[in-house]
C-alpha positions in Angstrom: 31.5 -18.1 13.2 27.7 -17.6 13.7 25.7 -19.9 15.9 24.0 -22.8 14.2 20.6 -21.3 14.8 20.9 -17.5 15.1 17.3 -16.9 15.5 16.5 -19.3 18.3 16.4 -16.5 20.8 13.5 -15.0 19.2 10.2 -16.6 18.0 10.9 -20.2 18.7 12.2 -19.9 22.2 10.8 -22.5 24.6 7.7 -21.3 26.4 8.6 -22.6 29.8 12.0 -23.5 31.3 11.4 -27.2 31.3 10.9 -27.3 27.5 14.0 -28.2 25.6 13.1 -28.1 22.0 13.3 -24.7 20.3 11.6 -25.9 17.2 8.9 -28.4 18.2 6.9 -26.9 21.0 4.8 -28.9 23.3 1.1 -29.3 22.6 0.5 -27.0 25.6 1.9 -24.0 23.7 0.2 -24.6 20.4 -2.3 -21.9 19.5 -5.3 -21.9 17.1 -5.8 -19.7 14.1 -8.1 -17.4 16.1 -5.3 -16.7 18.5 -3.0 -16.0 15.6 -5.5 -13.6 14.1 -5.8 -11.7 17.4 -2.1 -11.4 17.8 -1.4 -10.3 14.2 -4.3 -7.8 14.2 -3.1 -6.4 17.5 0.4 -5.8 16.1 -1.3 -3.8 13.3 -4.0 -1.8 15.1 -2.0 0.5 17.3 -1.6 4.2 17.7 -1.9 4.9 14.0 -5.7 4.3 14.1 -6.2 7.8 15.6 -4.6 9.5 12.6 -6.7 7.7 10.0 -9.5 10.4 10.0 -6.9 13.1 9.4 -5.7 11.2 6.3 -9.3 11.2 5.0 -9.4 14.9 5.5 -6.3 15.2 3.3 -7.0 12.6 0.7 -10.8 12.5 0.6 -13.0 9.5 1.4 -12.6 7.6 -2.0 -8.8 7.9 -2.4 -8.4 7.1 1.3 -10.3 3.9 1.0 -8.4 2.9 -2.2 -5.1 3.6 -0.5 -6.1 1.4 2.5 -6.8 -1.5 0.1 -3.6 -0.9 -1.9 -1.4 -1.0 1.3 -3.3 -4.1 2.6 -2.7 -5.9 -0.7 1.0 -5.0 -0.6 1.3 -6.4 2.9 -0.5 -9.6 1.9 1.9 -10.2 -1.0 5.0 -9.4 1.0 4.0 -11.6 3.9 3.2 -14.5 1.6 6.7 -14.4 0.1 8.2 -14.1 3.6 6.3 -17.2 4.7 7.3 -19.1 1.6 11.0 -18.4 2.1 10.6 -19.6 5.7 8.9 -22.8 4.6 11.6 -23.6 2.0 14.7 -22.8 4.2 16.1 -23.3 7.6 15.6 -19.8 9.0 12.5 -19.4 11.2 12.6 -15.7 11.9 12.7 -12.6 9.8 16.2 -11.9 11.1 17.2 -15.4 10.3 16.2 -15.0 6.7 18.2 -11.8 6.4 21.2 -13.5 8.1 20.9 -16.5 5.7 21.0 -14.3 2.6 23.3 -11.4 3.7 25.1 -12.7 6.7 25.4 -10.7 9.9 25.2 -7.4 8.0 21.6 -8.1 6.9 20.5 -9.5 10.2 21.8 -6.6 12.2 20.4 -4.1 9.7 16.9 -5.6 10.1 17.2 -5.8 13.8 18.1 -2.1 14.0 15.0 -1.2 12.0 12.8 -3.4 14.2 14.2 -2.0 17.4 13.8 1.6 16.2 10.3 1.0 14.9 9.1 -0.9 18.0 10.7 1.4 20.5 9.1 4.4 18.8 5.7 2.6 18.8 6.0 1.8 22.5 6.9 5.4 23.3 4.0 6.6 21.3 1.6 4.3 23.2 2.8 5.6 26.6 2.6 9.2 25.4 -1.0 8.7 24.3 -2.0 6.9 27.4 -0.5 9.7 29.4 -2.5 12.2 27.4 -5.7 10.3 28.0 -5.2 9.9 31.7 -3.4 13.1 32.6 -4.0 15.5 29.7 -1.5 17.7 27.9 -0.9 21.2 26.9 -0.5 22.1 23.2 -0.3 25.5 21.5 -1.2 27.2 24.8 -4.4 25.2 25.3 -4.7 22.9 28.3 -6.5 19.6 27.7 -7.5 17.9 30.9 -7.2 14.1 31.1 -9.9 11.7 32.3 -8.5 11.5 35.8 -8.1 15.3 36.1 -11.6 15.7 34.9 -13.0 13.3 37.5 -10.8 14.3 40.5 -9.3 17.6 39.6 -5.6 18.3 39.2 -3.7 16.3 41.9 -0.1 15.2 42.3 -1.1 11.5 41.9 -2.8 12.0 38.6 0.1 13.8 37.0 1.6 12.2 33.9 4.6 10.7 35.6 2.6 9.1 38.5 -0.2 7.9 36.3 2.1 6.3 33.8 4.3 4.8 36.5 1.2 3.1 38.0 0.1 1.8 34.5 3.7 0.5 33.8 4.2 -1.3 37.1 0.7 -2.8 37.8 -0.8 -3.3 34.4 1.9 -3.7 31.7 4.7 -5.4 33.7 2.7 -8.6 34.5 1.9 -9.0 30.8 5.5 -8.3 29.8 6.8 -11.1 32.1 4.8 -13.7 30.2 7.3 -15.8 28.2 5.0 -17.0 25.5 3.2 -14.9 22.9 0.4 -17.5 23.1 -0.3 -16.3 26.6 -1.0 -12.9 25.2 -3.8 -14.0 23.0 -6.5 -13.1 25.6 -4.9 -9.6 26.0 -4.9 -9.4 22.2 -8.5 -10.4 22.0 -9.4 -7.7 24.5 -7.5 -5.1 22.6 -9.3 -6.0 19.3 -12.7 -5.9 21.1 -11.9 -2.5 22.5 -10.9 -1.3 19.0 -14.2 -2.6 17.7 -16.0 -0.9 20.6 -14.2 2.3 19.8 -15.4 2.0 16.2 -18.9 1.2 17.3 -19.1 4.2 19.6 -17.7 6.6 17.0 -20.1 5.2 14.4 -23.1 5.6 16.8 -22.1 9.2 17.6 -21.7 10.0 13.9 -25.0 8.4 13.0 -26.7 10.3 15.8 -25.1 13.6 14.7 -26.2 12.8 11.1 -29.8 12.2 12.4 -29.7 15.6 14.1 -28.1 17.3 11.0 -24.9 18.1 12.9 -22.4 16.2 10.7 -19.8 17.9 8.6 -19.7 17.8 4.8 -17.5 15.0 3.6 -14.9 15.6 0.9 -14.8 12.6 -1.5 -11.6 13.8 -3.3 -8.6 15.9 -2.3 -9.2 19.7 -2.1 -6.2 21.0 -4.1 -7.1 24.5 -3.0 -5.9 23.6 0.5 -3.4 20.9 0.0 -0.4 20.4 -2.2 0.9 17.3 -4.0 3.4 16.5 -1.2 0.6 16.8 1.4 -1.1 13.9 -0.3 1.9 11.7 0.1 2.3 12.4 3.8 -0.8 10.2 4.4 1.1 7.1 3.1 3.3 6.6 6.1 0.3 6.5 8.4 -1.2 3.5 6.5 2.2 1.9 6.0 2.8 2.0 9.8 -0.8 0.9 10.5 -0.4 -2.3 8.5 3.1 -3.2 9.5 3.1 -6.7 11.0 6.0 -8.4 9.3 8.2 -8.7 12.3 5.4 -10.4 14.3 4.6 -13.0 11.7 7.3 -15.5 12.7 6.7 -15.4 16.5 3.0 -16.1 15.9 3.7 -18.8 13.3 6.1 -20.6 15.6 3.3 -21.3 18.1 0.6 -22.3 15.6 -0.6 -25.9 15.7 -0.4 -25.9 11.9 2.2 -23.3 10.6 0.5 -23.5 7.2 -2.5 -21.7 8.6 -0.4 -18.5 9.0 -1.3 -17.2 5.6 -5.0 -17.5 6.3 -4.5 -15.8 9.7 -2.7 -12.9 8.0 -5.4 -12.5 5.4 -8.2 -12.5 8.0 -6.3 -10.0 10.1 -5.9 -7.7 7.0 -9.6 -7.9 6.2 -10.4 -7.0 9.9 -8.0 -4.1 9.9 -9.3 -2.7 6.6 -12.8 -2.7 8.1 -11.6 -1.1 11.3 -9.5 1.6 9.6 -12.1 2.6 7.1 -14.9 2.7 9.7 -12.7 4.9 12.0 -11.6 7.1 9.2 -15.1 7.5 7.6 -17.1 8.1 10.8 -14.4 10.2 12.5 -14.2 12.4 9.5 -18.0 12.5 9.3 -18.3 13.5 12.9 -15.6 16.2 13.0 -15.1 17.2 9.4 -12.2 19.5 8.6 -11.7 20.2 12.4 -10.3 16.7 12.9 -6.9 16.7 14.5 -3.9 14.4 13.8 -4.8 12.7 17.0 -8.6 12.2 17.0 -8.7 11.9 20.8 -8.1 15.6 21.0 -11.5 16.2 19.4 -13.2 14.2 22.1 -11.6 16.4 24.7 -14.5 18.8 25.0 -17.3 19.7 27.5 -20.6 18.0 26.6 -24.0 19.5 27.2 -25.3 16.2 28.8 -24.1 13.5 31.2 -24.4 10.9 28.5 -22.2 12.9 26.1 -19.5 13.3 28.8 -19.8 9.5 29.5 -19.3 8.7 25.8 -16.3 11.0 25.5 -14.6 9.4 28.5 -15.5 5.9 27.3 -14.0 6.6 23.8 -10.8 7.9 25.3 -10.5 5.2 28.0 -11.3 2.3 25.6 -8.5 3.5 23.3 -6.0 3.9 26.2 -6.8 0.3 27.5 -6.5 -0.9 23.9 -2.9 0.5 23.8 -2.1 -1.1 27.1 -3.1 -4.5 25.6 -1.1 -3.9 22.4 2.0 -2.9 24.3 3.0 -6.4 25.4 2.7 -7.9 21.9 4.9 -5.3 20.3 7.4 -5.6 23.2 7.6 -9.3 22.7 9.2 -8.9 19.2 11.3 -6.0 20.4 12.7 -8.0 23.3 13.5 -11.0 21.1 15.4 -9.0 18.6 17.4 -7.1 21.2 18.4 -10.3 22.8 19.3 -11.9 19.5 21.4 -8.8 18.6 23.3 -8.4 21.9 23.4 -12.0 23.2 23.6 -14.3 20.1 25.5 -17.1 21.9 23.5 -17.2 25.0 20.8 -19.8 25.7 17.3 -19.1 24.5 15.8 -16.1 26.3 12.8 -18.0 27.8 15.1 -20.3 29.7 17.3 -17.6 31.3 15.2 -16.0 33.9 17.7 -13.3 35.0 18.4 -12.2 31.4 14.7 -12.3 30.6 13.6 -10.2 33.5 16.5 -7.8 33.3 16.0 -7.1 29.6 12.3 -6.6 30.1 12.8 -4.1 32.9 15.5 -2.1 31.1 13.4 -1.7 28.0 10.3 -0.8 29.9 12.2 1.8 32.0 13.8 3.4 28.9 10.4 3.7 27.2 8.8 5.2 30.3 11.6 7.8 30.7 11.4 8.9 27.0 7.6 9.1 27.1 7.8 11.4 30.1 10.6 13.6 28.5 9.0 13.8 25.0 5.3 14.6 25.0 4.9 14.9 21.2 4.0 11.9 19.1 4.1 13.6 15.7 7.9 13.3 15.2 7.9 9.6 15.9 5.2 8.9 13.4 6.9 11.0 10.7 10.3 9.4 11.2 9.2 5.8 11.6 6.6 5.8 8.8 9.1 7.0 6.3 12.2 5.1 7.3 12.4 2.0 9.5 8.8 0.9 9.0 9.2 1.0 5.2 12.6 -0.7 5.4 11.3 -3.8 7.2 8.0 -4.0 5.3 9.2 -3.4 1.8 13.0 -2.8 1.3 14.2 -5.9 3.2 11.8 -8.2 1.3 12.9 -6.6 -1.9 16.5 -7.3 -1.1 15.7 -10.9 -0.3 14.0 -11.3 -3.7 17.0 -9.6 -5.4 19.5 -11.9 -3.7 17.7 -14.9 -5.2 18.0 -13.3 -8.6 14.2 -12.9 -9.0 14.3 -9.4 -10.2 10.8 -8.7 -11.3 9.1 -8.6 -8.0 12.1 -7.0 -6.3 11.9 -4.1 -8.7 8.2 -3.7 -8.0 8.6 -3.8 -4.3 11.5 -1.3 -4.5 9.2 1.0 -6.5 6.5 0.8 -3.9 9.0 1.5 -1.1 10.6 4.4 -2.9 7.2 5.9 -3.8 5.7 5.6 -0.3 8.8 6.6 1.4 10.8 9.2 -0.5 7.9 11.3 -1.5 6.7 11.5 2.0 10.2 12.3 3.2 10.5 15.3 0.9 10.0 17.7 3.8 12.3 15.7 6.2 15.8 16.1 4.7 17.5 14.4 7.6 15.6 11.1 7.3 15.8 11.3 3.5 19.6 11.5 3.6 19.7 8.6 6.0 17.6 6.3 3.8 19.5 7.3 0.7 22.7 6.4 2.4 21.3 3.1 3.6 20.0 2.2 0.2 23.4 3.1 -1.5 25.3 0.9 1.0 22.9 -2.0 0.4 23.3 -1.7 -3.3 27.1 -1.5 -3.2 27.1 -4.5 -0.8 25.0 -6.5 -3.2 27.3 -5.6 -6.2 30.4 -6.6 -4.2 29.2 -10.0 -3.2 30.1 -12.9 -5.6 27.4 -15.1 -7.0 29.2 -18.1 -5.8 29.1 -17.1 -2.2 25.3 -16.6 -2.2 23.4 -19.3 -0.5 20.4 -18.9 -2.8 17.5 -21.2 -2.9 16.9 -22.8 -6.3 13.1 -23.1 -6.3 12.9 -24.4 -9.8 14.8 -27.6 -8.8 12.6 -28.3 -5.8 9.2 -29.9 -5.7 7.8 -26.5 -4.8 9.1 -24.8 -8.0 5.8 -24.9 -9.7 4.1 -23.4 -6.7 6.7 -20.6 -6.5 6.2 -19.7 -10.2 2.5 -19.6 -9.7 2.9 -17.4 -6.6 5.1 -15.0 -8.6 2.6 -14.8 -11.4 -0.2 -14.2 -8.9 1.9 -11.5 -7.2 2.6 -9.9 -10.6 -1.1 -9.8 -11.4 -2.0 -8.3 -8.0 0.6 -5.7 -8.0 1.1 -4.8 -11.6 -2.0 -2.7 -11.9 -0.9 -0.9 -8.7 2.4 0.0 -10.2 0.8 1.3 -13.4 -1.5 3.4 -11.3 1.5 4.8 -9.3 3.4 5.7 -12.5 0.4 7.3 -14.3 -0.7 9.2 -11.2 2.7 10.4 -10.3 3.5 11.5 -13.8 0.1 13.3 -14.1 0.6 15.0 -10.8 4.1 16.1 -11.5 3.2 17.4 -15.0 0.2 19.2 -13.6 2.3 20.9 -10.8 5.1 21.9 -13.1 3.1 23.0 -16.1 3.9 26.6 -17.1 2.2 29.3 -15.1 1.3 27.0 -12.2 2.5 27.3 -8.7 2.4 25.2 -5.5 -1.3 25.0 -5.1 -4.3 25.5 -7.3 -5.1 28.8 -5.7 -1.7 30.2 -6.4 -1.7 28.6 -9.8 -5.0 30.4 -10.6 -3.8 33.8 -9.4 -0.5 33.4 -11.3 -2.5 32.8 -14.5 -3.9 36.3 -14.2 -0.4 37.7 -14.7 -0.1 36.1 -18.2 -0.7 38.4 -21.1 -2.7 35.8 -23.1 -6.5 36.4 -22.4 -7.0 32.7 -22.6 -4.9 32.0 -19.5 -6.5 35.0 -17.8 -9.9 33.6 -18.3 -8.8 30.2 -17.1 -7.4 31.7 -13.9 -10.6 33.8 -13.3 -12.8 30.8 -13.9 -10.9 28.7 -11.4 -11.0 31.5 -8.8 -14.8 31.8 -9.2 -15.1 28.1 -8.4 -12.7 28.1 -5.5 -14.3 31.2 -3.7 -17.0 29.2 -2.0 -16.4 30.4 1.6 -14.9 33.4 3.4 -11.7 31.5 4.3 -10.8 30.9 0.6 -12.0 34.4 -0.4 -9.6 35.8 2.1 -6.7 33.7 0.8 -7.4 34.9 -2.8 -7.3 38.5 -1.6 -4.1 37.9 0.3 -2.5 36.3 -2.8 -3.4 39.4 -4.8 -6.1 37.7 -6.8 -8.7 40.5 -6.2 -6.4 43.2 -7.4 -5.4 41.2 -10.5 -9.1 40.6 -11.4 -9.7 44.4 -11.3 -6.7 45.0 -13.6 -7.9 42.2 -15.9 -11.4 43.7 -16.0 -10.1 47.2 -16.8 -7.8 46.0 -19.5 -10.2 43.5 -21.1 -10.7 43.8 -24.9 -13.5 41.3 -25.3 -16.8 40.4 -23.7 -15.7 36.9 -22.7 -12.8 38.1 -20.7 -14.9 40.8 -19.0 -17.5 38.2 -18.1 -15.0 35.8 -16.4 -13.5 38.7 -14.5 -16.9 40.0 -13.3 -18.0 36.4 -12.4 -14.9 35.9 -10.2 -15.5 39.3 -8.5 -19.1 38.3 -7.8 -17.8 35.1 -6.2 -15.5 37.2 -3.9 -18.0 39.9 -3.0 -20.0 37.9 -0.3 -17.0 38.3 2.0 -17.1 41.7 3.8 -13.3 41.7 3.9 -13.0 41.0 0.2 -15.7 43.6 -0.6 -13.9 46.2 1.5 -10.6 45.5 -0.3 -12.3 45.8 -3.7 -13.9 49.1 -2.8 -10.6 50.5 -1.6 -8.9 49.3 -4.8 -11.4 51.4 -6.9 -13.7 48.5 -7.9 -16.8 50.8 -8.2 -15.3 53.0 -10.9 -13.8 50.1 -12.8 -17.1 48.3 -12.8 -19.1 51.4 -13.9 -16.6 52.0 -16.7 -17.0 48.4 -18.0 -19.1 48.6 -21.2 -22.2 46.6 -21.4 -22.6 43.8 -24.0 -25.4 43.6 -26.6 -24.7 39.9 -26.9 -24.0 38.6 -23.4 -26.6 39.8 -20.8 -24.6 38.2 -18.0 -22.1 41.0 -18.0 -24.7 43.6 -17.1 -26.2 41.2 -14.5 -22.8 40.8 -12.8 -22.2 44.5 -12.8 -25.6 45.2 -11.2 -24.9 42.5 -8.6 -21.6 44.0 -7.6 -22.8 47.6 -7.4 -25.8 46.5 -5.3 -23.4 44.6 -3.0 -21.3 47.8 -2.4 -24.5 49.8 -1.9 -25.7 47.4 0.8 -22.4 47.7 2.6 -22.6 51.5 2.2 -19.4 51.5 0.2 -21.0 53.6 -2.5 
């Protein structure tokens, strides 16, 4: 038999030992909507903010902003349903909702996802804090931390010592607070630091723009450099960045009016959308295509002025302190779920001092040791964003809807989860197999359960039935257009990538078109190459793919003026590169160009021939 209230060890635990009601807290512990906004926003704005500019580099500014809005809308809808189920039932935590619908299997499944996600997030936080304070070494390059830059490399500012000091004297006092309401000031500081980080980045980008030192922005994806699957790898970053579902119930439990939670979540989403877009836009504007997956690496550079060095250190330290303030909020949900999983029959955690302190210290020690042993955050982001974060944000809510025989929204949420997860996991076969196995077990479990054993809520018979139907209609309107966009976009992208004579990228596709016997496809490939060859890097890639050699063959075998013109035009686009020009000369381009007949109809053929021959003369190839 399960306890009567399986989730009492989590969000609704008494805030102080003398409180005895797990559901009706004392007025001293009630928080305002502003405190709820700070706590929910803090659970969203974490380590993922540093990777937002890198997603703009992959997606482009416009698709990146649209994707931010789409993910935020999806979170708003799913949280709204989560709160509505909480209001109409007895469960008061996310785990309680899963236990009410699926029994212990559902509750344990969600708790495992929460623990893996939150543990991974806390480890990432400590790794980044260690990088900021003590530096790191990646790909043979040593990046000094702030402390090492100020005091030199000392034993006491090594990663292990610096993180130990932070863990014991900064984080542990916050972690020993038994109420999430007590963390609202830390949450407020973290949000202010995030805003300050955005302001500094914006000021630096505007200053660079004033001096003409900003990079050229890419508004849409550059298919010459990225593939279709590269575009979908940006989705887990946003999915992780907006994940707040597990923190909703602990924050709601301490609101003076629980009905204000929906408004608090919406305000938090708007705030996070503004922060994410500002960081992504100005970070990409400031560093361009040189932006790294962790933007802090780009601030690790020597500046020509003292003010520049101060700004670089301020940016890095503000973000490190921001993570220190976020750490206790994420740990609060992790600790509650671990306690509920391993000690379901024990008294509420806040009333048991020994268990509370022991669990806090064990979790903190584990996170610290892993952060010291594993210095790379990329694998954590890749795994969490495509597995456990998607499961708790989309799949579990989908299963809740399906259990209540409300299939429409469940199918929509399942489509979103599958699209944002499976496509991004295409290059990670291990996590892909794991999620497929989990989904199969969930489906078989649902099919085996009898309808009579399901404790389903019949909303239509309750006074809230009309509101529920209105909510579903609103959700269908909000998310229906998004699903159509996903289907149309995915179908178009797949058809485009698997169209005959096309390869993995547009550059490869264009070169492969030159192999086709049909002159129409040859001209299409040459025309694309002439548009892509806008810098030496791309010209070099075209030469390495065999495009230059194929263009010469195409020119020599051309039977009509239009084909000759497109081949010459593409060769002219390649010729500004010394390396490409040298390759063309060695391949016999001069003789092929001279043997190309002039046209009495199209003067551009002669113009392109003269341009190429002049280029070879200037390089003394002729």
